[in-house]
C-alpha positions as CSV (number, residue, x, y, z in Angstrom):
1,M,0.0,0.0,0.0
2,T,2.9,2.4,0.6
3,D,4.2,1.9,-2.9
4,R,0.8,3.0,-4.3
5,A,0.7,6.1,-2.2
6,E,4.3,7.1,-3.3
7,S,3.8,6.6,-7.0
8,P,2.0,9.4,-8.9
9,P,-1.4,8.6,-10.3
10,P,-1.6,7.7,-14.0
11,P,-2.1,10.7,-16.3
12,A,-5.7,11.6,-16.8
13,V,-7.2,11.4,-20.3
14,C,-10.6,13.1,-20.7
15,V,-13.1,11.9,-23.3
16,V,-15.7,14.4,-24.5
17,D,-18.4,12.9,-26.8
18,D,-22.1,13.2,-26.8
19,D,-22.5,9.5,-27.8
20,R,-22.6,7.4,-24.7
21,S,-21.4,4.2,-26.5
22,V,-18.4,6.1,-27.8
23,R,-17.6,7.4,-24.4
24,V,-17.8,3.9,-22.9
25,A,-15.7,2.3,-25.6
26,L,-13.0,4.9,-25.4
27,E,-13.0,4.8,-21.6
28,R,-12.4,1.0,-21.7
29,L,-9.7,1.3,-24.4
30,L,-7.8,4.1,-22.5
31,I,-8.1,2.4,-19.1
32,G,-6.6,-0.7,-20.8
33,G,-3.7,1.6,-21.9
34,G,-3.0,2.3,-18.2
35,W,-4.5,5.8,-18.0
36,S,-7.0,7.3,-15.6
37,V,-10.1,8.3,-17.7
38,R,-12.8,10.9,-17.1
39,T,-15.7,11.1,-19.6
40,F,-18.0,14.0,-20.4
41,A,-21.2,14.3,-22.6
42,S,-20.5,17.9,-23.6
43,A,-17.9,20.5,-23.8
44,E,-19.8,22.6,-21.2
45,E,-19.8,19.7,-18.8
46,F,-16.1,19.3,-19.3
47,L,-15.4,23.0,-18.6
48,E,-17.8,23.2,-15.6
49,A,-15.9,20.3,-14.0
50,D,-12.7,22.2,-14.2
51,A,-11.4,19.2,-16.1
52,P,-8.8,21.1,-18.3
53,M,-6.5,21.5,-15.3
54,K,-6.9,17.8,-14.4
55,C,-6.3,16.2,-17.9
56,A,-3.1,15.7,-19.7
57,C,-4.9,14.8,-22.9
58,V,-8.4,15.4,-24.3
59,V,-10.1,13.2,-26.9
60,A,-13.1,15.1,-28.1
61,D,-15.7,14.7,-30.9
62,V,-16.0,17.7,-33.2
63,H,-19.8,17.5,-33.3
64,L,-21.1,17.9,-29.8
65,G,-24.2,19.9,-28.5
66,K,-24.1,23.7,-28.2
67,M,-20.3,23.9,-28.2
68,S,-18.3,22.0,-30.8
69,G,-15.0,20.2,-30.2
70,L,-13.3,22.9,-32.2
71,E,-14.8,25.7,-30.0
72,L,-13.6,23.7,-27.0
73,Q,-10.2,23.5,-28.5
74,E,-10.2,27.3,-29.1
75,I,-11.0,27.9,-25.4
76,L,-8.3,25.5,-24.3
77,A,-5.8,27.2,-26.6
78,T,-6.0,30.3,-24.5
79,Q,-5.1,28.6,-21.3
80,P,-1.5,28.9,-20.0
81,R,-1.4,25.2,-19.2
82,R,-3.6,23.1,-21.5
83,P,-4.1,19.5,-22.2
84,A,-3.0,18.0,-25.5
85,M,-6.0,17.8,-27.9
86,I,-7.1,15.0,-30.2
87,L,-10.3,15.5,-32.2
88,T,-12.6,12.9,-33.8
89,S,-15.5,13.2,-36.2
90,G,-17.7,10.9,-38.2
91,L,-17.9,13.6,-40.8
92,A,-14.3,14.6,-41.2
93,E,-13.4,17.1,-43.9
94,E,-10.0,18.5,-44.8
95,E,-11.1,22.0,-43.8
96,M,-12.2,20.8,-40.4
97,A,-8.9,19.0,-39.9
98,A,-7.0,22.1,-41.0
99,D,-8.8,24.2,-38.4
100,A,-8.0,21.6,-35.8
101,R,-4.3,21.7,-36.8
102,R,-4.3,25.5,-36.8
103,L,-5.6,25.5,-33.2
104,G,-2.9,23.0,-32.1
105,A,-4.6,19.6,-32.2
106,I,-2.0,16.8,-32.2
107,A,-4.3,14.5,-34.2
108,F,-7.6,14.3,-36.0
109,F,-9.3,11.0,-36.5
110,R,-12.3,10.1,-38.7
111,K,-14.6,7.6,-37.1
112,P,-14.3,4.7,-37.1
113,F,-10.6,4.9,-36.3
114,D,-7.9,2.4,-35.5
115,A,-7.5,1.9,-31.8
116,D,-3.7,1.5,-32.0
117,R,-3.4,4.9,-33.7
118,L,-5.5,6.5,-31.1
119,I,-3.4,5.0,-28.3
120,D,-0.2,6.2,-30.1
121,A,-1.7,9.7,-30.3
122,V,-2.7,9.8,-26.7
123,T,0.8,8.5,-25.7
124,Q,2.3,11.4,-27.7
125,G,-0.2,13.9,-26.1
126,I,0.7,12.7,-22.6
127,A,4.4,13.1,-23.4
128,M,3.9,16.5,-24.8
129,N,1.9,17.5,-21.7
130,K,4.6,16.2,-19.4
131,D,7.2,18.2,-21.4
132,Q,5.0,21.3,-21.1
133,S,4.6,20.8,-17.3
134,L,8.4,20.5,-17.0
135,S,9.1,23.6,-19.1
136,D,5.9,25.5,-18.2
137,E,5.5,26.5,-21.9
138,A,2.5,26.0,-24.2
139,H,2.8,23.2,-26.8
140,P,1.2,24.1,-30.1
141,V,2.2,21.9,-33.0
142,S,5.6,23.1,-34.0
143,T,7.0,23.3,-37.5
144,S,9.1,20.2,-36.9
145,R,6.1,18.2,-35.7
146,A,3.7,19.6,-38.4
147,S,5.1,17.2,-40.9
148,E,4.1,14.3,-38.6
149,W,0.5,15.6,-38.2
150,A,-2.1,14.4,-40.5
151,L,-5.8,13.7,-40.9
152,V,-5.9,10.1,-39.8
153,A,-8.6,8.4,-41.8
154,N,-10.1,5.0,-41.3
155,A,-7.4,3.4,-43.5
156,P,-5.7,0.3,-42.3
157,A,-2.8,0.8,-39.9
158,Q,-0.2,-1.1,-42.0
159,A,2.9,0.5,-40.4
160,E,1.7,-0.1,-36.9
161,S,0.6,-3.7,-37.6
162,S,4.0,-4.6,-39.1
163,A,5.9,-2.9,-36.4
164,R,4.2,-4.8,-33.6
């Protein structure tokens, strides 16, 4: 029991999606990856819970209720310490992905997406957030990282499959 008290809690990943089945599926996937997970049905619920300060990475749907995932990302972009942002959408368009990138998203996934790719993106987001915490600087997508960023469609994950 002492070991548990001394080790820091796993980084929190927050899931914001208005579809309960998606929230449950992502929660199970991310808990399986070793992270603490909090789920929210709307951007407003996420903000009211003061979750941005408690999450290292946010996985949010673009199409929510009153406030979209892109609007949530815009709000989070103004924070001095903000979580890494991953956006998802069933109706992904290049313009939407470009907006997400401009606002600092580390990945944009079109539903349905490959679970391994999402895990990889969350891992990257957690690492970026940890780096930010250590340096106390914001972490927009830098020019060197921009070449790695892309709209991740529902294409097969051939590179990941062959590497594992």
